[in-house]
C-alpha positions in Angstrom: 0.0 -0.1 0.0 1.3 3.5 -1.0 1.3 6.5 1.3 1.5 10.0 0.1 3.0 13.0 2.0 3.3 16.7 1.1 6.8 17.0 2.1 9.9 15.1 3.3 9.9 14.1 6.9 13.0 13.5 9.1 12.5 9.7 8.6 12.4 10.2 4.8 15.7 12.3 5.0 17.4 9.7 7.1 16.2 7.0 4.6 17.5 8.9 1.6 20.9 9.5 3.3 21.6 5.8 3.6 20.9 5.0 0.0 23.9 4.5 -2.4 21.9 4.7 -5.5 18.9 6.6 -6.9 17.0 6.7 -10.1 15.7 9.8 -12.1 12.9 9.7 -14.5 11.7 12.5 -16.9 9.6 12.8 -19.9 8.7 15.4 -22.6 5.9 15.2 -25.1 6.6 13.1 -28.1 10.0 12.2 -26.6 11.3 8.8 -24.9 10.9 8.5 -21.3 14.3 8.8 -19.7 15.3 6.8 -16.7 18.7 7.0 -15.2 20.5 5.5 -12.3 22.7 7.8 -10.2 25.1 7.3 -7.3 28.6 8.7 -6.2 27.2 10.8 -3.2 25.6 13.3 -5.5 22.2 13.7 -3.9 21.3 16.4 -1.1 18.1 17.2 0.8 18.1 21.1 1.4 14.7 21.2 3.1 11.4 19.5 3.3 10.5 20.5 -0.3 13.8 21.0 -2.0 16.3 18.5 -3.1 19.2 18.6 -5.6 21.8 16.3 -7.3 25.1 17.0 -9.0 25.0 15.8 -12.5 28.3 14.6 -14.2 28.8 14.4 -18.0 27.9 11.0 -19.3 26.2 9.6 -22.2 23.6 12.2 -22.9 21.6 15.1 -21.4 18.1 14.0 -21.7 17.2 15.1 -18.1 18.0 18.7 -19.0 16.1 18.6 -22.2 13.1 17.2 -20.6 13.1 19.7 -17.7 13.5 22.6 -20.1 10.5 21.3 -22.2 8.2 19.9 -19.4 9.8 20.3 -15.9 8.3 17.2 -14.5 10.8 14.7 -12.6 10.6 11.8 -10.4 13.3 10.5 -8.1 13.2 7.1 -6.8 15.1 5.4 -3.9 15.0 1.7 -3.1 16.1 0.0 0.2 18.2 -2.9 -0.9 18.4 -4.0 2.7 15.9 -4.2 5.6 13.5 -2.7 6.2 12.3 -2.9 2.6 10.9 0.5 1.3 10.5 2.4 -2.0 10.5 6.3 -1.8 9.5 8.5 -4.7 9.9 12.3 -4.9 7.6 13.8 -7.4 8.2 17.4 -8.5 9.5 20.0 -10.8 13.0 20.6 -11.6 15.4 23.1 -13.0 19.1 22.9 -14.1 22.0 25.2 -13.3 24.8 24.7 -15.7 28.4 24.9 -14.7 29.4 28.5 -15.2 25.9 30.0 -14.8 25.2 32.4 -11.9 24.4 30.3 -8.8 26.3 27.2 -9.9 29.2 27.6 -7.4 27.0 27.9 -4.3 25.0 24.8 -5.3 28.1 22.8 -6.3 29.7 23.5 -2.9 27.2 21.2 -1.3 28.7 18.2 -3.1 32.1 16.5 -3.2 34.5 18.0 -5.7 34.1 15.3 -8.4 35.6 15.6 -11.8 33.1 16.0 -14.8 30.7 18.3 -13.1 28.2 19.4 -15.7 25.2 21.0 -13.8 23.1 20.7 -10.7 19.5 19.8 -10.9 17.3 21.4 -8.3 13.9 19.8 -7.7 10.9 21.4 -5.8 9.2 18.4 -4.2 5.5 18.6 -4.7 4.7 15.0 -3.4 6.5 12.2 -1.6 5.3 8.6 -1.8 6.4 5.5 0.1 5.5 1.9 -0.7 6.5 -1.5 0.7 9.3 -2.4 -1.6 8.8 -6.2 -0.8 9.6 -7.1 -4.5 13.1 -5.5 -4.4 15.8 -7.9 -3.8 18.2 -7.6 -0.9 21.7 -6.8 -2.0 24.9 -5.3 -0.5 27.0 -2.6 -1.9 30.5 -3.8 -2.8 32.1 -0.5 -3.8 31.5 2.7 -5.8 32.8 2.5 -9.3 35.6 4.9 -10.0 35.5 4.7 -13.8 33.6 7.9 -14.6 35.6 10.1 -12.0 38.8 8.7 -13.5 37.7 9.3 -17.0 36.8 12.9 -16.4 39.9 13.5 -14.3 42.1 12.6 -17.3 40.3 14.9 -19.7 41.9 18.2 -20.7 39.4 20.8 -20.0 39.7 22.7 -23.3 39.4 19.4 -25.2 36.4 18.3 -23.2 34.6 21.7 -23.9 35.5 21.3 -27.6 34.1 17.9 -27.7 30.8 18.6 -26.0 30.3 22.0 -27.7 28.2 20.4 -30.5 26.0 18.4 -28.4 23.2 20.9 -28.3 20.4 18.3 -29.0 18.9 15.5 -26.9 18.5 11.9 -28.4 14.9 13.1 -29.6 16.2 16.3 -31.0 15.3 18.6 -28.0 17.5 21.4 -27.3 20.1 21.3 -24.5 22.4 23.9 -23.1 26.1 22.8 -22.9 28.4 24.1 -20.4 31.2 26.5 -21.3 33.2 26.1 -18.1 34.9 23.2 -16.6 34.8 23.7 -12.8 38.1 23.4 -11.1 38.2 20.2 -8.9 41.0 19.7 -6.3 41.8 16.0 -5.6 
């Protein structure tokens, strides 16, 4: 049975803080539904109705394109241990691209990971919990270091040149590419 809440409670916040992975879903009219797994200590709860996550460059930028076109976003957390629980955040999101006004104060809430592209800020409109009894029990072995290593070896100017032409999503929606690579100290 699902329960709905208008905002995040302290118990919800504690549950989120324990989860090593979360999933992001977005959609835009006449476009594919985008569903992406995320990790690497990139999620923060700012208050009962405001959360954010740090986005690193990867295979595409569908989330940004969908938020620009529609704004709707769902974040899902699953407990892979006990007690079983699924927690979904439904809301509206916006993006702050590296180099934009306001990016640095947002990025300061996250670890200095190489490959920073933008921060997604979500206004939480509804929180849903459900049993999660169908989710298997698993344990975290370790975070993958591959993406951070990949970005750390990239020359900033070469990376900017490579992504400069990526101004469209998979479905042809416009995306804004970053023009600045944030300095990251190891």
